[in-house]
C-alpha positions as CSV (number, residue, x, y, z in Angstrom):
1,X,0.0,0.2,0.1
2,X,2.9,2.5,0.9
3,X,4.7,1.4,-2.5
4,X,1.7,2.2,-4.3
5,X,1.3,5.5,-2.7
6,X,4.8,6.4,-3.3
7,X,4.3,5.3,-6.8
8,X,0.9,7.7,-7.1
9,X,2.9,10.5,-5.6
10,X,6.0,10.0,-8.0
11,X,3.4,9.7,-10.9
12,X,1.6,13.0,-9.6
13,X,5.0,14.8,-9.7
14,X,5.9,13.6,-13.2
15,X,2.5,15.1,-14.3
16,X,2.9,18.5,-12.5
17,X,6.7,18.4,-13.6
18,X,5.1,18.2,-17.1
19,X,2.5,20.3,-16.9
20,X,4.8,23.2,-15.7
21,X,7.2,22.5,-18.5
22,X,4.4,22.5,-21.2
23,X,3.0,25.7,-19.3
24,X,6.8,27.2,-19.5
25,X,7.1,26.3,-23.3
26,X,3.3,27.6,-23.9
27,X,4.4,31.1,-22.0
28,X,7.7,31.1,-23.8
29,X,5.8,30.7,-27.4
30,X,3.3,33.2,-26.4
31,X,6.1,35.4,-25.4
32,X,8.1,34.8,-28.7
33,X,4.5,35.3,-30.4
34,X,4.1,38.4,-28.5
35,X,7.5,39.7,-29.4
36,X,7.3,38.8,-32.9
37,X,3.9,40.6,-33.2
38,X,5.6,43.7,-31.5
39,X,8.6,43.3,-33.9
40,X,6.5,43.0,-36.8
41,X,4.5,46.1,-35.9
42,X,7.6,47.9,-35.5
43,X,8.9,46.8,-38.9
44,X,5.6,47.9,-40.4
45,X,5.9,51.3,-39.0
46,X,3.3,53.8,-38.7
47,X,0.0,53.0,-40.2
48,X,-1.2,55.8,-42.3
49,X,-4.0,58.0,-40.8
50,X,-5.4,59.3,-44.0
51,X,-9.3,59.0,-44.0
52,X,-11.7,60.3,-46.6
53,X,-12.5,64.0,-45.6
54,X,-14.2,66.9,-47.4
55,X,-12.0,69.2,-49.9
56,X,-12.7,72.6,-48.7
57,X,-12.6,75.6,-51.2
58,X,-12.1,79.1,-50.1
59,X,-12.3,82.6,-51.8
60,X,-9.6,85.1,-51.7
61,X,-10.6,86.6,-48.6
62,X,-11.0,83.0,-46.6
63,X,-14.5,82.7,-47.0
64,X,-15.6,78.9,-47.7
65,X,-17.2,78.9,-51.1
66,X,-17.9,75.1,-51.3
67,X,-16.8,71.6,-50.8
68,X,-16.2,68.4,-52.3
69,X,-17.5,65.1,-50.6
70,X,-19.3,61.6,-51.2
71,X,-22.3,62.4,-49.0
72,X,-20.2,62.2,-45.6
73,X,-19.3,65.5,-43.9
74,X,-15.7,65.3,-42.4
75,X,-13.4,68.2,-41.5
76,X,-10.1,67.5,-39.8
77,X,-9.0,70.0,-36.9
78,X,-6.3,69.8,-34.6
79,X,-6.7,69.1,-30.9
80,X,-6.2,72.8,-30.1
81,X,-9.4,73.6,-32.4
82,X,-11.5,71.2,-30.2
83,X,-13.3,72.4,-27.1
84,X,-11.5,71.1,-24.2
85,X,-15.2,70.1,-22.6
86,X,-15.6,67.9,-25.5
87,X,-12.2,66.3,-25.2
88,X,-12.7,66.0,-21.3
89,X,-16.2,64.6,-21.9
90,X,-15.1,62.0,-24.4
91,X,-12.4,60.6,-22.4
92,X,-14.3,60.3,-19.4
93,X,-17.1,58.4,-20.9
94,X,-15.4,56.4,-23.6
95,X,-11.8,55.5,-21.7
96,X,-11.1,57.2,-18.6
97,X,-7.8,55.4,-18.5
98,X,-6.9,56.5,-21.8
99,X,-3.5,58.6,-20.7
100,X,-2.4,55.3,-18.4
101,X,-3.1,52.5,-20.7
102,X,-1.0,51.4,-24.0
103,X,-4.0,50.6,-26.1
104,X,-5.9,47.8,-23.8
105,X,-7.5,48.5,-20.7
106,X,-6.9,45.0,-19.0
107,X,-8.8,45.7,-15.7
108,X,-11.8,47.1,-18.0
109,X,-11.7,44.0,-20.3
110,X,-11.7,41.7,-17.0
111,X,-14.9,43.7,-15.5
112,X,-16.3,43.6,-18.9
113,X,-16.2,39.9,-19.4
114,X,-17.5,39.5,-15.6
115,X,-20.4,41.6,-16.3
116,X,-21.2,39.9,-19.6
117,X,-20.9,36.4,-17.9
118,X,-23.4,37.6,-15.1
119,X,-25.8,38.7,-17.6
120,X,-25.3,35.6,-19.9
121,X,-24.8,38.3,-22.6
122,X,-22.8,41.1,-24.0
123,X,-23.9,44.1,-21.6
124,X,-20.8,46.2,-21.6
125,X,-18.1,47.1,-24.1
126,X,-14.2,47.2,-23.1
127,X,-12.6,48.7,-26.3
128,X,-10.5,51.8,-25.8
129,X,-10.2,54.9,-27.6
130,X,-7.3,53.3,-29.4
131,X,-8.9,50.3,-30.2
132,X,-12.1,52.3,-31.5
133,X,-9.8,54.5,-33.8
134,X,-8.1,51.4,-35.2
135,X,-11.7,50.1,-36.2
136,X,-12.7,53.5,-37.7
137,X,-9.4,53.7,-39.6
138,X,-8.8,50.3,-41.2
139,X,-11.8,47.9,-40.4
140,X,-15.4,47.2,-40.8
141,X,-17.5,47.0,-37.9
142,X,-18.2,43.4,-38.2
143,X,-18.0,41.0,-34.8
144,X,-16.0,38.5,-36.2
145,X,-12.7,37.2,-34.5
146,X,-10.6,38.1,-37.5
147,X,-11.8,41.8,-37.2
148,X,-11.2,41.7,-33.4
149,X,-7.4,40.1,-34.1
150,X,-6.8,42.8,-36.7
151,X,-8.3,45.5,-34.5
152,X,-5.7,44.1,-31.7
153,X,-2.9,44.4,-34.1
154,X,-3.7,47.9,-35.4
155,X,-4.0,49.0,-31.8
156,X,-0.6,48.3,-31.0
157,X,0.7,49.8,-34.3
158,X,-1.0,52.9,-33.4
159,X,0.3,52.9,-29.6
160,X,3.7,52.1,-30.9
161,X,4.0,55.2,-33.5
162,X,1.9,57.8,-32.4
163,X,1.4,59.9,-29.2
164,X,-1.6,60.1,-27.3
165,X,-2.4,63.5,-28.3
166,X,-2.2,62.1,-32.3
167,X,-4.3,59.3,-31.5
168,X,-7.1,61.3,-29.4
169,X,-6.8,63.9,-32.3
170,X,-7.6,61.3,-34.9
171,X,-10.5,59.6,-32.7
172,X,-12.3,62.6,-32.3
173,X,-11.8,63.4,-36.3
174,X,-13.3,60.0,-37.2
175,X,-15.8,59.1,-34.8
176,X,-19.3,58.9,-36.2
177,X,-22.1,61.4,-34.7
178,X,-24.8,60.5,-37.0
179,X,-26.8,62.6,-39.8
180,X,-23.6,62.0,-42.4
181,X,-21.3,63.8,-39.9
182,X,-18.0,62.3,-39.4
183,X,-15.8,64.1,-36.6
184,X,-16.2,66.6,-34.2
185,X,-16.1,69.5,-36.4
186,X,-18.8,68.4,-39.0
187,X,-20.9,67.5,-36.0
188,X,-20.7,70.5,-34.4
189,X,-21.6,72.4,-37.4
190,X,-24.8,70.1,-37.6
191,X,-26.2,70.0,-34.3
192,X,-25.3,73.7,-33.0
193,X,-24.0,75.6,-36.1
194,X,-20.5,76.4,-34.4
195,X,-17.0,75.2,-34.7
196,X,-15.9,72.5,-32.3
197,X,-13.6,74.9,-30.5
198,X,-16.6,77.3,-29.6
199,X,-18.9,74.3,-27.8
200,X,-19.7,75.0,-24.3
201,X,-20.1,72.2,-21.4
202,X,-23.6,71.6,-22.2
203,X,-23.1,71.3,-25.9
204,X,-20.2,69.1,-25.6
205,X,-21.5,66.9,-23.1
206,X,-24.5,66.4,-25.5
207,X,-22.4,65.7,-28.5
208,X,-19.9,63.3,-26.7
209,X,-22.9,61.1,-25.8
210,X,-23.9,60.7,-29.6
211,X,-21.4,58.1,-31.1
212,X,-22.8,55.3,-28.6
213,X,-25.7,55.3,-30.9
214,X,-26.7,57.8,-33.1
215,X,-30.0,56.7,-33.8
216,X,-30.5,56.4,-30.1
217,X,-29.1,59.3,-28.4
218,X,-29.0,62.1,-31.0
219,X,-30.9,65.2,-29.5
220,X,-32.8,65.4,-32.9
221,X,-34.2,61.6,-32.6
222,X,-34.7,61.6,-29.0
223,X,-34.3,64.4,-26.6
224,X,-35.3,62.5,-23.6
225,X,-32.4,59.7,-24.5
226,X,-30.0,62.2,-25.3
227,X,-30.5,64.1,-21.8
228,X,-30.2,60.7,-19.8
229,X,-26.8,60.1,-21.8
230,X,-25.7,63.4,-21.1
231,X,-26.6,63.1,-17.5
232,X,-24.5,59.9,-17.6
233,X,-21.7,61.8,-19.0
234,X,-21.6,64.8,-16.5
235,X,-21.2,62.3,-13.7
236,X,-18.5,60.4,-15.0
237,X,-16.9,63.8,-15.5
238,X,-17.5,64.8,-12.0
239,X,-16.3,61.4,-10.8
240,X,-13.0,61.7,-12.7
241,X,-12.3,65.1,-11.8
242,X,-13.1,67.2,-14.9
243,X,-15.9,69.3,-13.6
244,X,-17.4,70.1,-9.9
245,X,-21.0,68.7,-8.9
246,X,-22.3,72.6,-9.1
247,X,-21.2,72.9,-13.1
248,X,-23.0,69.5,-13.7
249,X,-26.2,70.5,-12.1
250,X,-26.1,73.9,-13.8
251,X,-25.7,72.3,-17.5
252,X,-28.7,70.0,-16.6
253,X,-31.0,73.3,-16.4
254,X,-29.7,75.2,-19.3
255,X,-31.7,75.1,-22.4
256,X,-29.9,73.9,-25.9
257,X,-30.5,75.5,-29.2
258,X,-30.1,72.8,-32.1
259,X,-29.8,73.6,-35.8
260,X,-30.0,70.1,-37.4
261,X,-28.7,71.4,-40.9
262,X,-25.2,70.9,-42.5
263,X,-24.4,74.7,-42.7
264,X,-22.2,74.3,-45.7
265,X,-24.4,72.1,-47.9
266,X,-25.9,75.4,-49.5
267,X,-22.4,77.0,-49.9
268,X,-22.1,76.7,-53.7
269,X,-20.8,79.6,-55.3
270,X,-19.5,80.0,-58.6
271,X,-19.9,76.6,-59.5
272,X,-18.2,77.0,-62.9
273,X,-15.2,78.7,-61.2
274,X,-15.2,75.6,-58.7
275,X,-15.1,73.3,-61.5
276,X,-12.5,75.1,-63.2
277,X,-10.2,74.9,-60.0
278,X,-10.7,70.9,-59.7
279,X,-9.7,70.8,-63.5
280,X,-6.8,72.8,-62.2
281,X,-6.0,70.6,-59.4
282,X,-6.0,67.5,-61.4
283,X,-4.2,68.8,-64.7
284,X,-1.8,71.5,-63.4
285,X,-1.2,69.8,-59.7
286,X,-1.4,66.1,-61.1
287,X,-3.9,65.3,-58.1
288,X,-6.0,62.1,-58.8
289,X,-9.7,62.4,-58.4
290,X,-10.2,60.7,-54.9
291,X,-7.5,63.1,-53.1
292,X,-9.4,66.1,-54.8
293,X,-12.6,64.8,-53.7
294,X,-12.0,63.1,-50.6
295,X,-8.4,64.2,-49.4
296,X,-9.4,66.7,-46.9
297,X,-7.6,69.4,-48.9
298,X,-8.0,73.2,-48.1
299,X,-7.9,74.6,-51.1
300,X,-7.5,78.7,-51.4
301,X,-8.8,80.6,-54.6
302,X,-8.3,83.7,-56.2
303,X,-12.1,84.4,-56.4
304,X,-13.4,87.4,-55.0
305,X,-16.8,87.3,-54.1
306,X,-17.9,91.1,-54.6
307,X,-16.6,90.6,-58.2
308,X,-18.4,87.1,-58.7
309,X,-21.5,88.5,-57.5
310,X,-21.4,91.4,-59.7
311,X,-20.6,89.2,-62.6
312,X,-23.7,87.2,-61.9
313,X,-25.7,90.3,-61.1
314,X,-25.1,91.6,-64.4
315,X,-25.7,88.4,-66.7
316,X,-29.1,87.9,-64.8
317,X,-30.1,91.8,-65.2
318,X,-29.3,92.0,-69.1
319,X,-29.9,88.5,-70.4
320,X,-33.7,87.8,-70.6
321,X,-34.7,84.8,-68.3
322,X,-36.5,83.1,-71.5
323,X,-33.6,83.7,-73.7
324,X,-31.2,80.6,-74.9
325,X,-28.2,82.8,-75.0
326,X,-25.3,81.7,-72.9
327,X,-22.6,84.1,-71.6
328,X,-18.8,83.2,-70.5
329,X,-17.3,85.9,-68.5
330,X,-13.5,85.9,-67.1
331,X,-12.1,88.7,-65.1
332,X,-8.5,88.8,-63.7
333,X,-6.0,91.0,-62.4
334,X,-3.4,91.7,-65.2
335,X,-0.7,92.0,-62.8
336,X,-0.6,88.3,-61.4
337,X,-3.2,86.6,-63.5
338,X,-5.3,86.2,-60.7
339,X,-8.9,85.0,-61.9
340,X,-11.2,87.1,-59.9
341,X,-14.6,86.2,-61.2
342,X,-15.8,83.4,-63.8
343,X,-19.5,82.9,-65.5
344,X,-19.3,79.8,-67.4
345,X,-23.1,79.7,-68.5
346,X,-26.4,80.8,-67.4
347,X,-27.5,77.6,-65.3
348,X,-25.0,75.3,-64.0
349,X,-27.4,72.6,-63.0
350,X,-29.0,72.7,-66.4
351,X,-25.6,72.7,-68.4
352,X,-22.1,72.5,-66.4
353,X,-20.3,73.0,-69.7
354,X,-17.9,76.0,-69.1
355,X,-18.0,78.4,-71.6
356,X,-15.3,80.6,-70.1
357,X,-12.8,77.6,-70.3
358,X,-14.1,75.3,-72.4
359,X,-16.1,76.8,-75.4
360,X,-14.2,77.9,-78.8
361,X,-15.8,80.6,-80.3
362,X,-14.7,83.2,-83.0
363,X,-13.7,86.4,-81.5
364,X,-14.3,88.7,-84.1
365,X,-12.8,92.1,-84.1
366,X,-11.2,91.4,-80.4
367,X,-8.4,89.8,-82.2
368,X,-7.4,93.0,-84.1
369,X,-5.0,94.5,-81.3
370,X,-3.0,91.3,-81.5
371,X,-2.6,92.1,-85.1
372,X,-2.1,95.9,-84.7
373,X,0.4,95.0,-82.1
374,X,2.3,93.0,-84.6
375,X,1.8,95.9,-87.1
376,X,3.9,98.3,-84.6
377,X,6.6,95.8,-84.6
378,X,6.9,96.3,-88.4
379,X,6.9,99.9,-88.1
380,X,3.4,100.9,-87.9
381,X,2.0,103.9,-86.0
382,X,-1.3,105.4,-84.8
383,X,-0.9,107.7,-87.5
384,X,-0.2,105.2,-90.1
385,X,-2.8,105.5,-92.9
386,X,-4.8,103.4,-95.5
387,X,-7.4,103.6,-97.7
388,X,-10.8,102.2,-96.6
389,X,-13.4,101.4,-99.2
390,X,-15.2,98.7,-100.6
391,X,-12.7,96.3,-101.4
392,X,-12.5,92.7,-103.3
393,X,-8.8,90.9,-102.6
394,X,-7.6,89.0,-105.5
395,X,-4.8,86.4,-105.4
396,X,-2.5,85.1,-107.6
397,X,-2.2,81.4,-106.3
398,X,-5.5,80.4,-107.2
399,X,-7.1,81.6,-103.9
400,X,-10.6,82.6,-103.9
401,X,-11.5,86.3,-104.3
402,X,-12.2,87.7,-100.6
403,X,-14.4,90.6,-100.3
404,X,-14.7,91.6,-96.5
405,X,-17.4,94.2,-95.3
406,X,-17.7,96.9,-92.6
407,X,-20.6,97.0,-90.3
408,X,-23.6,98.4,-92.1
409,X,-21.2,98.7,-95.2
410,X,-19.9,102.1,-94.0
411,X,-16.5,103.0,-95.4
412,X,-14.3,106.3,-95.1
413,X,-13.9,105.9,-99.0
414,X,-10.5,107.7,-98.0
415,X,-7.3,107.6,-95.8
416,X,-7.9,106.7,-92.2
417,X,-5.2,106.2,-89.4
418,X,-4.6,102.9,-87.5
419,X,-5.8,104.6,-84.2
420,X,-9.3,105.6,-86.2
421,X,-9.5,102.1,-87.8
422,X,-9.4,100.7,-84.4
423,X,-11.7,102.7,-82.5
424,X,-14.5,102.1,-85.7
425,X,-13.3,98.8,-86.1
426,X,-12.7,99.2,-90.0
427,X,-12.4,95.4,-91.5
428,X,-10.7,97.0,-94.9
429,X,-7.8,98.3,-92.6
430,X,-7.5,95.1,-90.7
431,X,-7.5,92.8,-93.9
432,X,-4.8,95.0,-95.5
433,X,-2.6,95.0,-92.4
434,X,-2.7,91.4,-92.1
435,X,-2.2,90.7,-96.0
436,X,0.9,93.1,-95.8
437,X,2.7,91.5,-92.7
438,X,1.8,88.0,-93.9
439,X,-0.9,85.6,-92.9
440,X,1.6,83.9,-90.5
441,X,2.3,86.9,-88.6
442,X,-1.0,87.2,-86.8
443,X,-1.0,83.1,-86.3
444,X,2.6,83.7,-84.6
445,X,1.5,86.6,-82.6
446,X,-1.3,85.1,-81.2
447,X,0.8,82.2,-79.7
448,X,2.9,84.7,-78.0
449,X,-0.1,86.1,-76.6
450,X,-0.7,82.7,-75.1
451,X,-3.8,81.6,-77.3
452,X,-3.4,77.9,-78.0
453,X,-6.3,77.0,-80.3
454,X,-5.3,76.5,-84.0
455,X,-5.8,79.5,-86.3
456,X,-6.5,79.0,-89.9
457,X,-3.9,81.0,-92.5
458,X,-6.4,82.8,-94.3
459,X,-7.2,86.6,-95.1
460,X,-10.2,86.3,-92.9
461,X,-8.3,85.8,-89.7
462,X,-7.8,89.2,-89.4
463,X,-11.5,89.4,-88.5
464,X,-11.4,86.8,-85.9
465,X,-12.8,83.9,-87.9
466,X,-10.6,81.0,-86.0
467,X,-12.2,80.2,-82.5
468,X,-10.6,80.9,-79.2
469,X,-11.5,80.6,-75.6
470,X,-12.6,83.4,-73.3
471,X,-10.2,82.8,-70.5
472,X,-7.3,82.9,-73.0
473,X,-8.5,86.2,-74.7
474,X,-8.6,87.6,-71.1
475,X,-5.1,86.7,-70.6
476,X,-4.1,88.1,-74.0
477,X,-5.3,91.6,-73.0
478,X,-3.4,91.6,-69.8
479,X,-0.4,91.7,-71.5
480,X,-1.4,95.2,-72.9
481,X,-2.6,96.1,-69.5
482,X,0.4,95.1,-67.4
483,X,3.0,96.5,-69.8
484,X,3.9,93.3,-71.6
485,X,4.4,90.9,-69.2
486,X,3.2,87.3,-69.8
487,X,1.1,86.0,-66.9
488,X,-1.0,82.9,-66.7
489,X,-4.5,82.7,-65.6
490,X,-4.3,81.6,-61.9
491,X,-7.3,80.0,-60.0
492,X,-5.5,78.6,-57.1
493,X,-3.0,80.3,-54.5
494,X,-2.3,77.5,-52.1
495,X,-3.2,73.9,-51.1
496,X,-2.9,72.2,-47.6
497,X,-3.4,68.6,-47.2
498,X,-5.6,67.5,-44.1
499,X,-2.6,68.0,-41.6
500,X,-2.3,71.7,-42.8
501,X,0.5,70.8,-44.4
502,X,1.3,73.2,-47.7
503,X,1.6,71.0,-50.9
504,X,1.3,73.8,-53.2
505,X,2.0,77.4,-52.8
506,X,1.7,80.0,-56.2
507,X,4.9,81.7,-57.0
508,X,4.1,84.9,-59.0
509,X,6.4,85.0,-61.9
510,X,6.1,87.0,-65.1
511,X,8.2,87.0,-68.2
512,X,8.3,90.0,-70.4
513,X,7.1,89.2,-74.3
514,X,6.2,92.7,-75.5
515,X,7.8,96.1,-75.6
516,X,6.6,98.1,-72.9
517,X,6.4,101.0,-75.0
518,X,4.5,99.3,-78.0
519,X,2.1,97.8,-75.2
520,X,1.4,101.0,-73.8
521,X,0.9,102.8,-77.2
522,X,-1.8,99.8,-78.1
523,X,-3.5,100.4,-74.7
524,X,-4.0,104.2,-75.4
525,X,-5.1,103.5,-78.8
526,X,-7.7,100.8,-77.7
527,X,-9.1,103.9,-75.4
528,X,-10.3,105.0,-78.7
529,X,-13.1,102.9,-78.6
530,X,-14.6,105.0,-75.8
531,X,-13.8,108.5,-77.5
532,X,-16.7,110.1,-79.2
533,X,-14.4,112.8,-80.9
534,X,-12.8,110.1,-82.8
535,X,-16.5,109.6,-84.3
536,X,-15.6,110.0,-88.5
537,X,-17.8,108.1,-91.2
538,X,-18.6,105.3,-88.4
539,X,-19.3,105.7,-84.6
540,X,-16.6,104.4,-82.4
541,X,-17.6,100.6,-81.3
542,X,-18.0,101.9,-77.7
543,X,-20.4,104.7,-78.0
544,X,-23.4,102.9,-76.8
545,X,-21.6,102.1,-73.4
546,X,-19.4,105.7,-72.7
547,X,-22.2,107.0,-70.7
548,X,-22.2,104.2,-68.3
549,X,-18.1,104.6,-67.9
550,X,-16.8,106.9,-65.2
551,X,-13.1,105.9,-65.2
552,X,-10.4,105.4,-68.0
553,X,-10.7,101.7,-69.7
554,X,-9.2,100.6,-72.8
555,X,-10.7,97.5,-74.6
556,X,-12.2,96.2,-77.9
557,X,-15.8,94.8,-79.0
558,X,-16.1,92.0,-81.5
559,X,-19.0,90.3,-83.2
560,X,-19.5,87.7,-85.8
561,X,-23.0,86.4,-87.0
562,X,-23.0,83.9,-84.0
563,X,-20.8,85.7,-81.4
564,X,-20.9,89.0,-79.6
565,X,-17.7,89.8,-77.6
566,X,-16.5,92.6,-75.2
567,X,-12.9,92.8,-73.9
568,X,-11.4,95.6,-71.8
569,X,-9.5,96.8,-68.9
570,X,-8.6,99.3,-66.5
571,X,-5.0,99.2,-64.7
572,X,-6.4,97.2,-62.1
573,X,-8.9,94.5,-63.9
574,X,-9.2,93.0,-67.3
575,X,-12.4,91.3,-68.3
576,X,-13.6,89.4,-71.3
577,X,-17.3,88.7,-72.0
578,X,-18.7,86.5,-74.6
579,X,-22.3,86.1,-75.5
580,X,-24.0,83.9,-78.0
581,X,-25.9,80.2,-78.5
582,X,-24.5,77.0,-77.8
583,X,-25.5,75.7,-81.4
584,X,-24.1,78.6,-83.2
585,X,-27.4,80.3,-84.0
586,X,-27.4,83.6,-85.6
587,X,-27.4,86.6,-83.2
588,X,-30.6,88.4,-84.9
589,X,-32.2,90.7,-82.3
590,X,-30.5,94.0,-81.6
591,X,-30.9,93.4,-77.6
592,X,-28.7,90.1,-78.3
593,X,-25.8,91.9,-79.9
594,X,-25.5,94.3,-77.0
595,X,-25.2,91.9,-74.0
596,X,-21.7,91.4,-74.0
597,X,-20.9,95.2,-74.1
598,X,-23.5,96.2,-71.2
599,X,-22.7,93.2,-69.1
600,X,-18.9,94.2,-69.5
601,X,-19.4,98.2,-68.8
602,X,-21.5,97.5,-65.6
603,X,-19.6,94.8,-64.5
604,X,-16.6,96.6,-64.6
605,X,-18.0,99.7,-62.9
606,X,-19.3,97.5,-60.1
607,X,-16.2,95.6,-59.5
608,X,-14.0,98.5,-59.2
609,X,-16.6,100.4,-57.2
610,X,-14.7,102.0,-54.1
611,X,-11.0,101.4,-55.7
612,X,-9.1,104.4,-56.8
613,X,-9.5,105.7,-60.1
614,X,-6.1,105.0,-61.9
615,X,-5.0,106.2,-65.5
616,X,-3.0,104.2,-67.6
617,X,0.7,105.1,-66.9
618,X,3.3,105.3,-69.6
619,X,6.6,103.7,-69.3
620,X,9.3,106.0,-68.1
621,X,11.1,105.7,-71.5
622,X,10.2,104.4,-75.0
623,X,7.1,106.5,-75.6
624,X,6.4,110.2,-76.6
625,X,2.9,111.9,-76.6
626,X,2.0,114.5,-78.9
627,X,-1.3,116.4,-79.9
628,X,-2.8,114.9,-83.5
629,X,-5.6,115.6,-85.6
630,X,-7.2,111.9,-85.3
631,X,-8.8,112.3,-88.7
632,X,-5.2,112.3,-90.5
633,X,-2.8,111.6,-87.6
634,X,-0.6,114.8,-88.2
635,X,0.4,116.9,-85.4
636,X,-2.5,119.1,-84.5
637,X,-2.3,122.9,-84.7
638,X,-4.6,125.1,-82.7
639,X,-7.2,125.5,-85.7
640,X,-7.7,121.9,-85.7
641,X,-11.1,121.3,-84.5
642,X,-10.1,118.0,-82.5
643,X,-7.0,117.7,-80.9
644,X,-6.0,114.2,-79.3
645,X,-3.3,113.8,-77.1
646,X,-1.5,110.3,-78.6
647,X,1.5,108.0,-77.7
648,X,4.0,106.9,-80.2
649,X,6.9,104.6,-79.9
650,X,9.8,107.1,-79.5
651,X,11.4,108.2,-83.0
652,X,7.6,107.1,-84.8
653,X,6.0,110.3,-83.9
654,X,4.7,112.4,-86.8
655,X,6.6,115.5,-87.6
656,X,4.0,116.8,-90.4
657,X,1.8,119.4,-89.0
658,X,-1.8,119.2,-90.4
659,X,-2.9,122.0,-92.4
660,X,-6.4,121.2,-93.3
661,X,-7.9,123.8,-90.9
662,X,-5.5,126.6,-91.3
663,X,-7.2,130.1,-91.7
664,X,-4.0,131.0,-94.0
665,X,-2.8,127.7,-95.4
666,X,0.4,129.5,-97.2
667,X,1.7,130.2,-93.3
668,X,2.0,126.4,-92.6
669,X,4.1,126.4,-89.0
670,X,7.4,125.2,-88.6
671,X,8.0,121.7,-87.9
672,X,8.2,121.3,-84.4
673,X,6.7,119.4,-81.6
674,X,3.8,120.8,-79.4
675,X,5.2,120.4,-76.0
676,X,2.7,122.1,-74.2
677,X,2.1,120.6,-70.8
678,X,-0.9,118.6,-70.7
679,X,-3.1,118.7,-67.4
680,X,-3.2,115.6,-65.6
681,X,-7.3,115.5,-65.8
682,X,-6.8,115.4,-69.7
683,X,-4.4,112.5,-69.6
684,X,-6.6,110.7,-67.3
685,X,-9.8,111.3,-69.5
686,X,-8.0,111.7,-73.0
687,X,-11.7,111.7,-74.6
688,X,-12.3,114.9,-72.9
689,X,-10.0,117.0,-75.1
């Protein structure tokens, strides 16, 4: 019996020893596995924290003008931009030991397991903030073992690579608060119409209770449930030392004002401009569609809300609501190319096609300033003359005859100057100049001015028969306005990623492509379309809008059978306006032919209202100003009925005096320049001479 007892004892010891060895091996294996998981997590490094977020678009003054999203409102804000009340309430109710544990609260897990066993069901959660954040970032919300294991692994990676502040900030920016609002900023705007940083204790504790069950604890769904949840949060905050009992009691009695509207949902200003911005993000900054739509970018644009509103107002005012006429408008700062306003059509919802940047339309006579700049390079001056009369051009190479016509078939039937031809838009002068320079000259000049569309090498090109884009024409005229510097139309000044890192910032760069003296001479000639005293055999083309203008402008109108244009500028702003039918239907009504001019004139006046009146300033050298008789381009005498102060490239100014109006034709004055000082107000308003 004793032998059997000893034998049993030894057998028990043997089993115990085996159990201990197996347990040790198991523990070693578990330790190795755990260390292996840690090592693997370390090798993988920090998991990316990027989540889909709304991309926001801002005007030049920082006003939010729109956003891009997939139906989910997501805005990332830093921890410093979240109310401490909300931070404390969230930590208190969700994970009171957040700052002490390393991703897993083992004491809380044990308590949850015990509570579940006692209730024979899952009644208490034990997920920490880090675990919930891992789930929000990387996983679906199913309840499989695979998801739980992956959740634990991502939790380890987060804790190993990010600070508690980073994790808490990420959690607060990704948690779902119901009604499409992801993150505290979107939720704060939706429920209370304010930023997360401005939430008071009442609002913060109400908001902190919603993620437990947005369909149950949202105050918009059940105020009773929401208040009960809020009371629980206030109790935990008192217990955890975040607030005093008196503060909790005070909150329970305070009224709560709810909004229940996504305040940015209605913010959709300048939709054509925003589309152009998105295209620029894709084609110029080379960002993919998903990043643009859901990358949480902050895109700071050049849009001026006052000028955009003025543009929309003028289009609505002048184009009849029943008309099918479309309008394209681009206004930009000639100094840097910043696009301040854009109209791409009459109704974005009906037609998102952007006529300001996509449509290719015939520019008509608005192409002539580019032609005449080329002429200045070839020795022409504002006083250069040609004969304006009904003309048919014959060609030796078998090309068909070409017979251009002036508006209403009005011709001078005599010599006119380049300045006068530009003011009254004489087509015969333009075609003669075009053929004299060579038909390729205008094509090359258009490229120099930034026109990218293909142009046909034909006589009618001088009259704008090859299509162009509105934005390119606005940019081309900017070269005249800024003294010959090439700029590019700019829509975006800065782009930040969701963390606030600047990924793009516009650098203002200009390139001198025109001679400043010739550019200024062209500008001064382009003021002629608003000069009533240049009327000769035909009215100046800006005569119908002169009375609407209160400051110096330069510009050119243009028209074809199907297109109406007006492009003009002040030193501060250049604007191009096109009006016409999408289908190329002829403009037959008189009103339709005036839309572009009227919109342009009244837009410019309203857009520049409150800004100082500036004259076009000549360059310090390279130009000479003299009084001429605009009818013949010769130096004016005191007997000339009209004397216009005109600038010339130095060395090209006229030297011959007008003798047409001398009382004594035999007493011609000596050839000398009229150096009489010109009063400043006459230089400011040259058409007042």
